[in-house]
C-alpha positions in Angstrom: -7.2 28.2 -1.4 -7.9 25.7 -4.1 -10.8 26.5 -6.4 -13.7 24.1 -7.0 -12.3 23.3 -10.4 -9.0 22.4 -8.9 -10.6 20.1 -6.4 -12.5 18.2 -9.1 -11.5 14.7 -10.3 -8.9 16.3 -12.6 -6.8 17.3 -9.6 -6.4 13.8 -8.3 -6.2 12.1 -11.7 -3.3 14.4 -12.6 -1.4 12.5 -9.8 0.4 9.7 -11.6 0.6 7.4 -8.5 -3.1 7.9 -7.6 -4.1 7.3 -11.3 -2.2 4.0 -11.2 -4.0 2.9 -8.0 -7.3 4.0 -9.4 -6.7 2.0 -12.6 -5.9 -1.1 -10.6 -9.1 -0.7 -8.6 -11.2 -0.3 -11.7 -9.7 -3.4 -13.4 -9.7 -5.6 -10.3 -13.2 -4.7 -9.0 -14.7 -5.2 -12.5 -12.9 -8.5 -12.7 -14.2 -9.5 -9.3 -17.8 -8.6 -10.1 -17.6 -10.5 -13.4 -16.2 -13.6 -11.8 -18.9 -13.6 -9.1 -21.5 -13.7 -11.9 -19.6 -16.5 -13.7 -19.3 -18.5 -10.5 -23.0 -18.4 -10.0 -23.7 -19.4 -13.6 -21.2 -22.2 -13.4 -22.8 -23.6 -10.2 -26.3 -23.3 -11.7 -25.2 -25.2 -14.8 -23.5 -28.0 -12.8 -26.1 -28.5 -10.0 -29.3 -26.5 -10.6 -29.4 -26.3 -6.8 -30.2 -23.3 -4.6 -28.3 -24.9 -1.8 -25.1 -25.0 -3.8 -25.7 -21.4 -4.9 -25.9 -20.6 -1.2 -22.6 -22.4 -0.6 -21.0 -20.4 -3.4 -22.2 -17.2 -1.8 -20.7 -18.3 1.5 -17.4 -19.2 -0.2 -16.8 -15.7 -1.5 -18.3 -13.8 1.4 -17.0 -15.7 4.5 -13.4 -14.6 4.0 -14.6 -11.0 4.6 -15.3 -12.1 8.2 -12.5 -14.6 8.8 -9.5 -13.1 6.9 -10.1 -9.3 7.1 -8.6 -8.9 10.6 -5.4 -10.8 9.7 -5.2 -8.8 6.5 -5.3 -5.5 8.4 -2.3 -6.6 10.5 -0.3 -7.7 7.4 -1.1 -4.4 5.6 0.2 -2.3 8.5 3.4 -4.4 8.8 4.4 -4.8 5.1 4.8 -2.5 2.2 1.3 -1.8 1.0 2.5 -1.6 -2.6 3.8 -5.2 -2.5 0.6 -6.3 -0.8 -1.4 -4.8 -3.6 0.9 -6.4 -6.3 0.8 -9.9 -4.6 -3.0 -9.9 -4.1 -3.6 -9.2 -7.8 -0.9 -11.6 -9.0 -2.3 -14.4 -6.9 -5.8 -13.8 -8.2 -4.4 -14.3 -11.7 -3.2 -17.7 -10.8 -6.4 -18.7 -8.9 -8.6 -17.5 -11.8 -6.7 -19.7 -14.2 -7.3 -22.5 -11.8 -11.0 -22.5 -12.8 -9.9 -23.0 -16.4 -7.8 -26.0 -15.4 -10.2 -27.9 -13.1 -13.1 -27.5 -15.5 -11.4 -29.7 -18.0 -10.2 -32.4 -15.6 -12.7 -32.9 -12.8 -16.4 -33.6 -12.5 -19.0 -34.3 -9.8 -18.2 -33.6 -6.1 -14.4 -33.2 -6.8 -15.2 -30.4 -9.3 -17.6 -28.7 -6.9 -15.1 -28.9 -4.0 -12.3 -27.4 -6.2 -14.6 -24.6 -7.3 -15.6 -23.7 -3.7 -11.9 -23.8 -2.6 -10.8 -21.6 -5.4 -13.6 -19.1 -4.8 -12.9 -19.0 -1.0 -9.1 -18.6 -1.6 -9.5 -15.9 -4.2 -11.9 -14.0 -2.0 -9.5 -14.4 0.9 -6.6 -12.9 -1.2 -8.9 -10.0 -2.1 -9.3 -9.1 1.5 -5.7 -8.0 1.5 -6.2 -5.7 -1.5 -9.1 -3.6 -0.1 -7.5 -2.4 3.2 -4.2 -1.8 1.5 -5.9 0.2 -1.2 -7.9 2.3 1.2 -4.9 2.9 3.5 -2.8 4.0 0.5 -5.1 6.8 -0.7 -4.3 9.4 2.0 -0.5 9.0 1.4 -0.9 9.5 -2.4 -3.3 12.5 -2.4 -3.0 14.2 0.9 -5.7 14.9 3.4 -7.0 18.0 1.5 -8.0 15.8 -1.5 -9.5 12.9 0.4 -13.2 13.7 -0.3 -12.4 14.0 -4.1 -10.3 10.8 -4.1 -13.0 8.8 -2.1 -15.7 10.2 -4.4 -13.8 8.9 -7.5 -13.2 5.5 -5.9 -16.9 5.2 -4.9 -17.9 6.2 -8.4 -15.6 3.5 -9.8 -17.0 1.0 -7.4 -20.5 1.6 -8.6 -19.5 1.5 -12.3 -17.5 -1.7 -11.8 -20.5 -3.4 -10.2 -22.6 -2.5 -13.2 -19.8 -3.3 -15.7 -19.0 -6.6 -14.1 -22.3 -8.0 -13.1 -24.6 -6.7 -15.8 -22.4 -6.2 -18.9 -19.0 -7.9 -18.9 -19.9 -11.1 -17.0 -23.1 -12.0 -19.0 -21.5 -10.9 -22.3 -18.4 -13.0 -21.7 -20.4 -16.1 -20.9 -22.6 -15.7 -24.0 -19.7 -14.9 -26.4 -16.8 -17.0 -25.2 -18.3 -19.3 -22.6 -17.5 -19.6 -18.9 -14.0 -20.9 -19.4 -13.1 -18.1 -21.8 -14.6 -15.7 -19.3 -12.2 -16.9 -16.6 -9.3 -16.3 -19.0 -10.5 -12.8 -19.7 -10.8 -12.0 -16.0 -7.2 -13.4 -15.5 -5.9 -10.9 -18.0 -7.7 -8.1 -16.2 -6.0 -9.0 -13.0 -2.7 -9.0 -14.9 -3.5 -5.4 -16.0 -4.3 -4.5 -12.4 -1.1 -6.0 -11.2 0.9 -3.9 -13.7 -1.0 -0.7 -12.8 -0.4 -1.0 -9.1 3.3 -1.7 -9.7 3.7 1.9 -10.9 2.8 3.5 -7.5 5.7 4.6 -5.2 7.0 1.9 -2.9 6.3 2.6 0.8 8.6 1.4 3.5 7.4 -1.5 5.7 6.4 -0.3 9.1 7.7 -3.3 10.9 6.5 -4.2 14.4 7.7 -4.2 18.0 10.4 -6.5 19.1 10.6 -9.0 21.9 7.3 -10.9 21.3 6.5 -14.0 19.3 4.8 -13.7 15.9 1.3 -14.8 17.0 1.4 -12.7 20.1 2.5 -9.7 18.2 -0.2 -10.2 15.5 -2.9 -10.6 18.2 -1.6 -7.4 19.9 -1.7 -5.4 16.7 -5.2 -6.7 15.8 -6.4 -5.5 19.2 -4.8 -2.1 18.6 -7.0 -1.7 15.5 -10.2 -2.7 17.3 -9.3 -0.6 20.3 -8.7 2.5 18.2 -12.1 2.1 16.5 -14.0 1.4 19.8 -12.3 4.3 21.7 -12.4 7.0 19.0 -16.0 8.1 18.9 -16.1 9.8 15.5 -14.3 6.8 13.8 -16.6 4.3 15.5 -19.7 6.2 14.4 -18.4 6.6 10.8 -17.6 2.9 10.8 -21.2 2.1 11.9 -22.4 4.3 9.0 -20.3 2.3 6.5 -21.5 -1.0 7.9 -25.2 0.2 7.7 -24.8 1.4 4.1 -23.2 -1.9 3.1 -26.0 -3.8 4.7 -28.7 -1.7 3.1 -27.2 -2.1 -0.3 -27.1 -5.9 0.1 -30.7 -5.9 1.2 -31.7 -3.8 -1.8 -29.9 -6.1 -4.2 -31.5 -9.2 -2.5 -35.0 -7.8 -2.8 -34.7 -6.2 -6.2 -35.6 -9.3 -8.4 -38.6 -10.2 -6.1 -39.8 -6.6 -6.2 -39.7 -6.5 -10.0 -41.4 -9.9 -10.3 -43.9 -9.9 -7.4 -44.7 -6.2 -7.0 -44.4 -4.8 -10.5 -45.1 -8.0 -12.5 -41.8 -7.8 -14.5 -39.3 -10.5 -15.1 -36.8 -10.8 -12.2 -33.9 -10.0 -14.5 -35.6 -6.7 -15.4 -35.0 -5.4 -11.8 -32.0 -3.6 -13.1 -34.3 -1.4 -15.3 -36.2 -0.3 -12.2 -33.2 0.2 -9.9 -30.7 1.6 -12.4 -31.7 5.1 -11.3 -30.0 4.2 -8.0 -26.8 4.0 -10.0 -27.5 7.3 -11.6 -28.0 8.8 -8.1 -24.7 7.4 -7.0 -22.9 8.9 -10.1 -24.5 12.4 -9.6 -23.7 12.6 -5.9 -20.2 11.2 -6.3 -19.4 13.8 -8.9 -20.9 16.6 -6.7 -19.0 15.6 -3.6 -15.8 15.2 -5.6 -16.0 18.9 -6.5 -17.8 20.5 -3.5 -17.7 17.9 -0.7 -14.9 19.6 1.1 -17.3 22.4 2.1 -19.6 20.1 4.0 -19.7 19.2 7.6 -19.1 15.5 7.0 -20.6 14.0 10.2 -23.8 16.0 9.9 -24.5 15.3 6.3 -23.6 11.6 6.7 -26.4 11.3 9.3 -28.8 13.3 7.2 -28.1 11.1 4.1 -28.7 7.9 6.1 -31.9 9.3 7.5 -33.3 10.1 4.0 -32.2 6.7 2.7 -34.0 5.0 5.6 -37.2 7.0 4.8 -36.9 6.0 1.2 -37.0 2.3 2.2 -40.2 3.0 4.1 -41.7 4.9 1.2 -40.8 2.0 -1.2 -42.5 -0.4 1.3 -45.7 1.7 1.3 -45.7 1.9 -2.5 -45.2 -1.9 -2.7 -48.0 -2.5 -0.2 -50.4 -0.3 -2.2 -49.5 -2.0 -5.5 -49.9 -5.5 -4.1 -53.2 -4.7 -2.2 -54.7 -3.3 -5.4 -53.2 -6.1 -7.5 -51.6 -3.7 -9.9 -49.0 -5.1 -12.3 -46.8 -3.6 -15.0 -47.4 -6.5 -17.4 -51.2 -6.5 -17.0 -53.2 -4.6 -19.7 -56.2 -4.2 -17.4 -54.6 -3.6 -14.0 -51.4 -2.1 -15.1 -49.2 0.1 -12.9 -49.8 3.8 -13.6 -47.0 6.0 -14.9 -47.1 8.0 -11.6 -46.3 4.9 -9.6 -43.4 3.9 -11.8 -42.1 7.4 -11.6 -42.4 7.2 -7.8 -40.4 4.0 -7.7 -37.7 5.4 -10.1 -37.5 8.6 -8.0 -37.1 6.7 -4.7 -34.4 4.5 -6.3 -32.6 7.7 -7.5 -32.7 9.3 -4.0 -31.6 6.0 -2.3 -28.6 5.7 -4.5 -27.6 9.3 -4.0 -28.0 9.3 -0.2 -26.3 5.9 0.3 -23.4 7.0 -1.9 -23.1 10.3 0.0 -23.1 8.6 3.4 -20.3 6.2 2.2 -18.0 8.9 0.9 -18.4 11.2 3.9 -18.0 8.4 6.5 -15.0 6.9 4.8 -13.3 10.3 4.6 -13.9 10.7 8.4 -12.2 7.4 9.1 -9.2 8.2 6.8 -8.8 11.7 8.3 -8.8 10.6 11.9 -6.9 7.4 11.7 -3.1 7.5 12.1 -1.2 6.2 9.1 0.3 3.3 11.1 -3.2 2.0 11.9 -5.1 2.6 8.7 -4.7 -1.0 7.3 -6.1 -2.6 10.5 -8.9 0.0 10.8 -10.0 -0.5 7.2 -9.8 -4.3 7.8 -12.2 -3.8 10.7 -14.6 -1.9 8.3 -14.5 -4.7 5.7 -15.0 -7.4 8.3 -17.9 -5.6 9.9 -19.6 -5.0 6.5 -19.4 -8.7 5.6 -20.3 -9.9 9.1 -23.4 -7.8 9.3 -24.3 -8.2 5.7 -24.1 -12.0 5.3 -27.1 -12.9 7.4 -29.5 -10.6 5.5 -28.1 -11.8 2.2 -28.8 -15.4 3.1 -32.1 -15.0 4.9 -34.1 -12.1 3.5 -35.2 -13.8 0.3 -36.8 -16.5 2.4 -38.4 -14.0 4.8 -39.8 -12.0 1.8 -41.4 -15.2 0.5 -43.0 -15.8 3.9 -43.9 -12.3 5.0 -44.0 -10.5 1.7 -41.7 -7.7 0.4 -43.6 -4.6 1.9 -43.1 -5.7 5.5 -39.5 -6.4 4.9 -38.9 -2.9 3.5 -40.8 -1.3 6.3 -38.9 -3.3 8.9 -35.5 -2.4 7.3 -36.5 1.2 7.3 -37.4 1.2 11.0 -34.1 -0.5 12.0 -32.1 1.9 9.8 -33.8 4.9 11.3 -33.2 3.7 14.8 -29.6 3.1 14.1 -29.2 6.5 12.5 -31.0 8.2 15.4 -28.8 6.4 17.9 -25.7 7.4 16.1 -26.8 11.1 16.0 -27.6 11.0 19.7 -24.1 9.6 20.6 -22.5 12.2 18.3 -24.3 15.3 19.3 -25.3 14.7 23.0 -23.8 17.0 25.5 -20.9 15.5 27.5 
């Protein structure tokens, strides 16, 4: 039996093909998070309008709902290696498209071109994610899945910080928005080269005797049917969707929490919620080494339950601070150290538990999905995450202005606990 040391990240990183896929993921996801920041800055500079910022958010999130199902069918019918290469290469061209239109268009034609490029680039990215997720089991084997997923989840967390908080802002300040787009294009070039090093897999083809659209529709139904009729996969998929939604909600409320609850500047929210990233790193490293020992379904439910309770605790803390008019910036009614430590601790636990639930649930999906269906099944996951996550992302800021942040946090906690309890009942009830 493999030792804990052998099951650490070193064991999967020693695999040349997996290392190439992981490098491509790190470059492409950091590039994508950087360009999301640059797009928002660009629209703010051009319009100064929240409505247009909302349209930009729709432009790069809507493809997750519309294109993901089609992407899953394509991934399961073509060579996944070539899907990965093509998706990165196309994003090189599309990113350079920003550089071209900024020098030639203005007004509504410029805005329309930006929205079209953002939508198209996001649509292309929908092919990369399921192809990547479906490739991991073939490269590392089922016995290393928890470790591989832990590393990919760790890289996802780091790429969000590196892209949104470090590279994106730094590029805009040092070389401007146009220069930032060129830098991102070079990162996609590197991602394209890295993924070209993985072994080529044979296209799986499709059944004969039916037209292309009919065949694609049939294959799409197969992916949904498998998820809906395989209990463990369906429940794990619900966990992944719930985690994605909770993370979106946390990101949406973080600036308001920092400003309206703690009295900080909105951009200082990262200082309060950075411990969530630390929690993600700690749990990801631990699961990468020892996660194979755990009963994945049980601990995924447990992690979601704890994360849901953390949202409730954060809501109660917020309610107390607001009712007593305590503010971090106020010299007379400042937030005590114990309250700040409580917020930091809750943030740490939330990051750790959400990361654990993601890694364990994704491993369940990969283990129980046949290789021929993995692309479509992961496309279902990405589509559900965006479909469920978009409405909160677009509406919760307004609801928080109307109702206040504490009720939103408490309401989110109640819904998450109910969803987790329902999942546990369906999983553990006696037949």
